[in-house]
MILUM-184638 format. One record per residue (C-alpha): residue in one letter; residue number from 1; x, y, z. Coordinates in steps of 0.1 Angstrom, whole numbers. Last residue first. Example, Ala and Ser with C-alpha at 12.3 -4.5 7.8 and 13.67 -1.06 7.14 Angstrom:
<S, 2, <137, -11, 71>>
<A, 1, <123, -45, 78>>
This chain:
<D, 441, <-140, 601, 147>>
<N, 440, <-140, 566, 163>>
<K, 439, <-139, 566, 201>>
<I, 438, <-106, 560, 218>>
<E, 437, <-99, 531, 241>>
<K, 436, <-78, 540, 271>>
<I, 435, <-42, 528, 267>>
<G, 434, <-32, 495, 281>>
<E, 433, <-46, 482, 314>>
<A, 432, <-31, 447, 308>>
<P, 431, <3, 463, 301>>
<P, 430, <6, 475, 337>>
<V, 429, <16, 512, 337>>
<R, 428, <50, 516, 354>>
<M, 427, <71, 524, 323>>
<L, 426, <92, 552, 338>>
<G, 425, <119, 537, 361>>
<V, 424, <124, 504, 344>>
<F, 423, <122, 519, 309>>
<L, 422, <147, 546, 319>>
<L, 421, <171, 519, 331>>
<A, 420, <168, 501, 298>>
<A, 419, <174, 533, 279>>
<T, 418, <206, 540, 299>>
<L, 417, <218, 504, 294>>
<R, 416, <213, 506, 256>>
<G, 415, <232, 539, 254>>
<I, 414, <262, 526, 273>>
<G, 413, <263, 495, 251>>
<S, 412, <262, 515, 219>>
<I, 411, <290, 537, 230>>
<V, 410, <312, 507, 236>>
<M, 409, <303, 491, 203>>
<T, 408, <309, 523, 183>>
<T, 407, <343, 525, 199>>
<R, 406, <352, 490, 188>>
<Y, 405, <344, 498, 151>>
<G, 404, <370, 525, 147>>
<W, 403, <377, 560, 159>>
<R, 402, <371, 583, 129>>
<T, 401, <353, 561, 103>>
<A, 400, <335, 540, 130>>
<V, 399, <323, 572, 148>>
<L, 398, <310, 588, 116>>
<G, 397, <292, 556, 106>>
<G, 396, <278, 551, 141>>
<V, 395, <264, 586, 140>>
<A, 394, <246, 580, 108>>
<A, 393, <235, 545, 119>>
<G, 392, <221, 560, 152>>
<A, 391, <202, 587, 134>>
<S, 390, <186, 562, 111>>
<L, 389, <177, 538, 139>>
<A, 388, <161, 567, 158>>
<M, 387, <141, 577, 128>>
<M, 386, <131, 541, 123>>
<V, 385, <119, 537, 159>>
<V, 384, <100, 570, 160>>
<L, 383, <83, 561, 127>>
<Q, 382, <76, 526, 140>>
<Y, 381, <57, 540, 170>>
<L, 380, <38, 564, 148>>
<A, 379, <28, 536, 124>>
<T, 378, <18, 513, 151>>
<Y, 377, <-4, 540, 166>>
<R, 376, <-19, 546, 132>>
<P, 375, <-26, 510, 124>>
<R, 374, <-37, 500, 159>>
<R, 373, <-63, 527, 164>>
<A, 372, <-94, 508, 172>>
<E, 371, <-74, 482, 191>>
<P, 370, <-59, 507, 215>>
<I, 369, <-21, 505, 219>>
<L, 368, <-6, 489, 251>>
<L, 367, <-14, 452, 246>>
<L, 366, <-1, 451, 210>>
<L, 365, <31, 470, 220>>
<F, 364, <38, 447, 250>>
<N, 363, <34, 416, 228>>
<F, 362, <59, 429, 202>>
<S, 361, <84, 439, 229>>
<A, 360, <80, 406, 247>>
<L, 359, <88, 385, 216>>
<G, 358, <117, 407, 205>>
<Y, 357, <132, 409, 240>>
<G, 356, <130, 372, 247>>
<A, 355, <147, 360, 215>>
<W, 354, <171, 390, 218>>
<L, 353, <184, 376, 250>>
<F, 352, <192, 340, 238>>
<G, 351, <206, 350, 204>>
<S, 350, <227, 379, 218>>
<A, 349, <241, 358, 247>>
<M, 348, <253, 331, 222>>
<E, 347, <266, 358, 199>>
<A, 346, <287, 374, 227>>
<P, 345, <301, 340, 236>>
<I, 344, <311, 333, 200>>
<A, 343, <328, 366, 193>>
<Q, 342, <361, 352, 206>>
<W, 341, <362, 328, 176>>
<P, 340, <368, 357, 152>>
<A, 339, <399, 370, 170>>
<R, 338, <406, 401, 191>>
<T, 337, <372, 404, 208>>
<L, 336, <367, 429, 237>>
<A, 335, <344, 452, 217>>
<W, 334, <322, 422, 209>>
<G, 333, <316, 416, 246>>
<W, 332, <307, 452, 251>>
<P, 331, <283, 450, 222>>
<V, 330, <265, 420, 239>>
<L, 329, <267, 432, 275>>
<P, 328, <242, 459, 267>>
<I, 327, <215, 431, 262>>
<L, 326, <214, 423, 300>>
<L, 325, <192, 451, 313>>
<A, 324, <169, 449, 282>>
<T, 323, <164, 411, 287>>
<L, 322, <151, 414, 323>>
<I, 321, <131, 446, 318>>
<L, 320, <114, 433, 286>>
<V, 319, <105, 400, 303>>
<R, 318, <89, 419, 331>>
<R, 317, <69, 441, 307>>
<P, 316, <57, 411, 286>>
<G, 315, <34, 396, 312>>
<W, 314, <45, 371, 338>>
<R, 313, <27, 339, 326>>
<D, 312, <22, 345, 289>>
<T, 311, <56, 362, 285>>
<W, 310, <73, 336, 307>>
<V, 309, <61, 308, 285>>
<G, 308, <73, 325, 253>>
<F, 307, <105, 335, 272>>
<L, 306, <115, 299, 278>>
<R, 305, <108, 285, 244>>
<Q, 304, <121, 314, 224>>
<G, 303, <152, 316, 246>>
<P, 302, <158, 279, 242>>
<L, 301, <159, 285, 205>>
<A, 300, <178, 318, 205>>
<S, 299, <211, 301, 213>>
<L, 298, <207, 280, 182>>
<V, 297, <200, 311, 162>>
<N, 296, <231, 330, 174>>
<I, 295, <254, 300, 169>>
<V, 294, <241, 295, 134>>
<T, 293, <246, 332, 126>>
<L, 292, <281, 329, 140>>
<T, 291, <288, 300, 116>>
<G, 290, <275, 321, 86>>
<V, 289, <298, 350, 94>>
<M, 288, <326, 325, 99>>
<R, 287, <320, 310, 64>>
<T, 286, <319, 346, 50>>
<D, 285, <355, 351, 59>>
<A, 284, <371, 363, 92>>
<G, 283, <400, 388, 94>>
<L, 282, <392, 404, 128>>
<T, 281, <392, 439, 115>>
<Q, 280, <377, 437, 80>>
<V, 279, <356, 406, 82>>
<L, 278, <343, 406, 118>>
<Y, 277, <341, 444, 119>>
<P, 276, <322, 444, 86>>
<S, 275, <298, 419, 101>>
<F, 274, <293, 438, 134>>
<F, 273, <290, 472, 117>>
<P, 272, <253, 479, 109>>
<G, 271, <242, 475, 146>>
<A, 270, <269, 496, 163>>
<I, 269, <254, 530, 165>>
<N, 268, <222, 512, 155>>
<L, 267, <214, 499, 189>>
<S, 266, <219, 532, 207>>
<F, 265, <194, 550, 185>>
<N, 264, <171, 520, 190>>
<W, 263, <171, 524, 228>>
<L, 262, <170, 562, 228>>
<A, 261, <139, 561, 206>>
<D, 260, <125, 532, 227>>
<V, 259, <125, 555, 257>>
<A, 258, <107, 583, 239>>
<C, 257, <82, 561, 222>>
<L, 256, <73, 543, 255>>
<T, 255, <69, 576, 272>>
<L, 254, <45, 588, 245>>
<F, 253, <25, 556, 249>>
<A, 252, <22, 561, 286>>
<P, 251, <14, 598, 283>>
<Q, 250, <-18, 591, 262>>
<T, 249, <-41, 621, 265>>
<R, 248, <-21, 644, 243>>
<L, 247, <-17, 615, 219>>
<D, 246, <-53, 615, 208>>
<R, 245, <-53, 651, 196>>
<W, 244, <-21, 646, 177>>
<L, 243, <-35, 614, 161>>
<T, 242, <-66, 632, 151>>
<T, 241, <-47, 659, 132>>
<L, 240, <-22, 635, 117>>
<L, 239, <-50, 612, 104>>
<R, 238, <-68, 641, 90>>
<R, 237, <-38, 652, 71>>
<L, 236, <-31, 617, 59>>
<S, 235, <-67, 614, 46>>
<P, 234, <-93, 594, 64>>
<R, 233, <-120, 578, 43>>
<G, 232, <-142, 574, 74>>
<A, 231, <-171, 554, 62>>
<S, 230, <-154, 534, 35>>
<A, 229, <-124, 526, 57>>
<V, 228, <-147, 516, 86>>
<R, 227, <-168, 495, 62>>
<R, 226, <-137, 478, 47>>
<H, 225, <-123, 471, 81>>
<I, 224, <-156, 455, 93>>
<E, 223, <-158, 435, 61>>
<I, 222, <-123, 421, 65>>
<H, 221, <-129, 410, 100>>
<P, 220, <-103, 382, 95>>
<E, 219, <-82, 382, 63>>
<K, 218, <-82, 348, 47>>
<I, 217, <-45, 339, 44>>
<H, 216, <-35, 323, 10>>
<A, 215, <-16, 355, -1>>
<F, 214, <8, 350, 28>>
<S, 213, <19, 317, 14>>
<W, 212, <26, 332, -21>>
<T, 211, <45, 361, -5>>
<S, 210, <67, 336, 14>>
<V, 209, <73, 316, -18>>
<M, 208, <83, 350, -33>>
<G, 207, <109, 354, -5>>
<I, 206, <126, 321, -15>>
<A, 205, <131, 333, -51>>
<F, 204, <144, 367, -40>>
<A, 203, <167, 353, -14>>
<L, 202, <181, 329, -40>>
<G, 201, <190, 360, -61>>
<I, 200, <207, 375, -31>>
<A, 199, <228, 344, -27>>
<L, 198, <237, 341, -64>>
<Q, 197, <248, 378, -64>>
<Y, 196, <269, 373, -33>>
<G, 195, <286, 343, -47>>
<S, 194, <293, 361, -80>>
<T, 193, <309, 390, -62>>
<G, 192, <345, 379, -69>>
<P, 191, <351, 342, -71>>
<M, 190, <328, 315, -56>>
<R, 189, <338, 291, -27>>
<A, 188, <334, 316, 1>>
<I, 187, <299, 327, -12>>
<L, 186, <286, 291, -11>>
<Q, 185, <298, 283, 24>>
<G, 184, <283, 316, 37>>
<M, 183, <251, 309, 18>>
<L, 182, <248, 275, 36>>
<W, 181, <253, 291, 70>>
<A, 180, <229, 319, 64>>
<M, 179, <203, 295, 50>>
<T, 178, <205, 271, 80>>
<M, 177, <204, 298, 106>>
<G, 176, <173, 314, 89>>
<V, 175, <156, 280, 87>>
<L, 174, <162, 274, 124>>
<G, 173, <153, 310, 135>>
<M, 172, <120, 310, 115>>
<A, 171, <110, 277, 132>>
<M, 170, <118, 291, 166>>
<N, 169, <100, 323, 158>>
<R, 168, <68, 303, 149>>
<A, 167, <72, 286, 183>>
<S, 166, <75, 319, 201>>
<L, 165, <46, 334, 181>>
<Y, 164, <24, 304, 190>>
<R, 163, <34, 303, 227>>
<G, 162, <29, 341, 233>>
<R, 161, <-2, 345, 212>>
<V, 160, <-21, 316, 226>>
<S, 159, <-48, 334, 246>>
<L, 158, <-45, 365, 225>>
<P, 157, <-57, 347, 193>>
<V, 156, <-34, 351, 164>>
<L, 155, <-49, 363, 131>>
<D, 154, <-65, 395, 144>>
<A, 153, <-33, 408, 161>>
<T, 152, <-14, 398, 130>>
<L, 151, <-36, 418, 107>>
<S, 150, <-31, 450, 127>>
<V, 149, <7, 444, 128>>
<W, 148, <8, 437, 91>>
<A, 147, <-13, 467, 81>>
<P, 146, <8, 491, 101>>
<V, 145, <40, 474, 88>>
<T, 144, <29, 476, 51>>
<L, 143, <48, 508, 41>>
<N, 142, <77, 492, 59>>
<G, 141, <83, 467, 31>>
<L, 140, <81, 493, 4>>
<A, 139, <105, 515, 22>>
<V, 138, <130, 487, 29>>
<R, 137, <130, 476, -7>>
<L, 136, <135, 512, -19>>
<V, 135, <165, 516, 4>>
<A, 134, <181, 484, -8>>
<L, 133, <176, 494, -44>>
<A, 132, <192, 528, -37>>
<I, 131, <221, 512, -19>>
<L, 130, <227, 488, -48>>
<I, 129, <226, 517, -73>>
<Y, 128, <250, 536, -51>>
<V, 127, <275, 508, -49>>
<A, 126, <272, 499, -86>>
<S, 125, <279, 535, -95>>
<S, 124, <310, 535, -74>>
<G, 123, <326, 508, -96>>
<S, 122, <305, 487, -119>>
<V, 121, <272, 488, -138>>
<L, 120, <250, 463, -157>>
<F, 119, <262, 428, -146>>
<P, 118, <268, 442, -111>>
<S, 117, <230, 451, -110>>
<L, 116, <217, 416, -115>>
<A, 115, <216, 405, -78>>
<M, 114, <203, 439, -67>>
<L, 113, <175, 437, -94>>
<L, 112, <164, 404, -80>>
<L, 111, <164, 417, -45>>
<M, 110, <143, 448, -56>>
<L, 109, <116, 424, -67>>
<R, 108, <111, 417, -30>>
<G, 107, <97, 451, -25>>
<V, 106, <75, 449, -56>>
<G, 105, <57, 418, -44>>
<G, 104, <59, 410, -7>>
<G, 103, <65, 445, 6>>
<S, 102, <40, 463, -17>>
<W, 101, <17, 437, -34>>
<V, 100, <12, 411, -7>>
<C, 99, <12, 434, 23>>
<L, 98, <-13, 458, 8>>
<E, 97, <-35, 429, -3>>
<K, 96, <-36, 416, 32>>
<R, 95, <-45, 449, 48>>
<H, 94, <-74, 458, 25>>
<G, 93, <-90, 486, 45>>
<W, 92, <-86, 513, 19>>
<R, 91, <-87, 545, 39>>
<E, 90, <-76, 532, 73>>
<V, 89, <-49, 510, 57>>
<L, 88, <-37, 538, 35>>
<A, 87, <-36, 562, 64>>
<A, 86, <-14, 538, 83>>
<G, 85, <10, 533, 54>>
<P, 84, <12, 571, 50>>
<L, 83, <21, 573, 87>>
<M, 82, <49, 547, 83>>
<V, 81, <63, 557, 49>>
<L, 80, <87, 584, 62>>
<A, 79, <101, 562, 90>>
<A, 78, <111, 534, 65>>
<S, 77, <128, 559, 43>>
<L, 76, <148, 571, 73>>
<N, 75, <157, 535, 83>>
<S, 74, <170, 528, 48>>
<V, 73, <188, 561, 47>>
<A, 72, <207, 555, 79>>
<S, 71, <215, 518, 72>>
<L, 70, <229, 525, 38>>
<L, 69, <247, 556, 49>>
<G, 68, <265, 537, 77>>
<I, 67, <276, 512, 50>>
<Q, 66, <286, 542, 29>>
<A, 65, <307, 556, 58>>
<R, 64, <325, 523, 62>>
<S, 63, <335, 525, 25>>
<A, 62, <319, 506, -5>>
<G, 61, <341, 488, -31>>
<L, 60, <318, 462, -46>>
<A, 59, <329, 437, -20>>
<L, 58, <318, 462, 7>>
<I, 57, <283, 462, -10>>
<F, 56, <282, 424, -8>>
<L, 55, <294, 425, 28>>
<S, 54, <265, 448, 37>>
<L, 53, <241, 425, 19>>
<Y, 52, <255, 393, 35>>
<A, 51, <239, 385, 69>>
<N, 50, <207, 405, 67>>
<V, 49, <200, 396, 31>>
<I, 48, <205, 359, 36>>
<S, 47, <185, 359, 68>>
<E, 46, <157, 378, 51>>
<S, 45, <151, 350, 26>>
<A, 44, <149, 321, 50>>
<Q, 43, <130, 344, 74>>
<S, 42, <103, 351, 48>>
<F, 41, <101, 314, 40>>
<F, 40, <93, 303, 76>>
<G, 39, <72, 334, 84>>
<D, 38, <49, 329, 54>>
<L, 37, <47, 292, 62>>
<W, 36, <36, 299, 98>>
<F, 35, <10, 325, 86>>
<W, 34, <-3, 298, 62>>
<R, 33, <-9, 274, 91>>
<L, 32, <-22, 301, 114>>
<N, 31, <-48, 311, 87>>
<R, 30, <-60, 275, 85>>
<L, 29, <-62, 272, 123>>
<V, 28, <-83, 304, 125>>
<G, 27, <-107, 290, 99>>
<A, 26, <-110, 257, 117>>
<P, 25, <-119, 274, 150>>
<V, 24, <-94, 272, 179>>
<Q, 23, <-87, 244, 204>>
<V, 22, <-58, 249, 228>>
<G, 21, <-36, 218, 227>>
<G, 20, <-3, 237, 230>>
<L, 19, <-11, 261, 202>>
<L, 18, <20, 252, 182>>
<G, 17, <8, 216, 180>>
<S, 16, <-23, 227, 162>>
<A, 15, <-2, 245, 136>>
<V, 14, <19, 214, 131>>
<R, 13, <-13, 193, 127>>
<S, 12, <-26, 218, 102>>
<L, 11, <7, 216, 83>>
<T, 10, <4, 178, 81>>
<R, 9, <-32, 180, 69>>
<K, 8, <-22, 205, 42>>
<F, 7, <8, 184, 29>>
<D, 6, <-10, 151, 28>>
<F, 5, <17, 126, 20>>
<K, 4, <4, 95, 2>>
<Y, 3, <15, 62, 14>>
<R, 2, <15, 33, -11>>
<M, 1, <0, 0, 0>>
């Protein structure tokens, strides 16, 4: 008797297992299945880009300042599209379609163009064209962030959000680790920039599988969102006016934005430069970059499991405090390295701690912002974060050029610790209370 593998049934069982035995309606389970696949292939694609794009640009002749410029302009472009993205969601109401066509479609097409660009131009022109394509990809992807966050909150029931997202993140981490390691081996064995081009091309192909998976999700509450969008038809100007009026009564949210601005500014003083430091200063090759990615992800797996349970049990605020106070040790550990292998302890700590911080931070934001205003509050929050990241990368590029990579890491750690202490002292509002619900305009 021949065994026939039932792909959909297997994925449904996987999705059920992620919920820890909690029963959900069949339609919700179907969406969670496709959402899991979307995250799996998305991370496989993004891990390649995150690990090797800056090295690709360096291989084309970019300077340290240009690497800082790439990160700064990318984050600035992301900030500028956040509020228009929220206005688009509130005006149009089609959250899934926006994600599929903007970030998942045209945005991922930029990866293919990046892979092909060295065939068409060379020298400094190739560097700037690659930076421009990377910036456009980031902008198109972040235009959909308000829609994605709002949709995710509807897709994943609150009762299982911590365990489901932590399990989904674990799967994403495993595939991301595998792809980063494989691409590191591939790039090291190919001459010139051909390995980087092939890796970025594969990131495009895998990313389109993620887009295809996301397109199969059936958007919950779609008719409600369409009716709200049709009734209000908010313009960007109206959105800004009402947002400013709302924010004057929301000190907790404003405090979170201010603290996280300092946190993300400090992060990106060093953030874009770890891989260049590893290759240019410590003398590592792309295989070592891939190996450290594997170590980071393997360290994140127990973190995802442990912090997922703690987030559901303790609440995200406590997990945020614990991880934020320890994360400054990571860049300080990097600053002490004098050989590639010495970065291993720092990457182990990074993977474990960031697993908890990322999970708790997302849950904290979802609990804090009002459901009726999720797109616009998410947009404002992300705008603040991206502006801070942009400024941090610009400052980091100047510091790295003048005083070296290690100085950026020391300064970054000091800024992270300061922001963490401010969070402990200022964010005293229990997440369960959240921000007061706001009436529709």
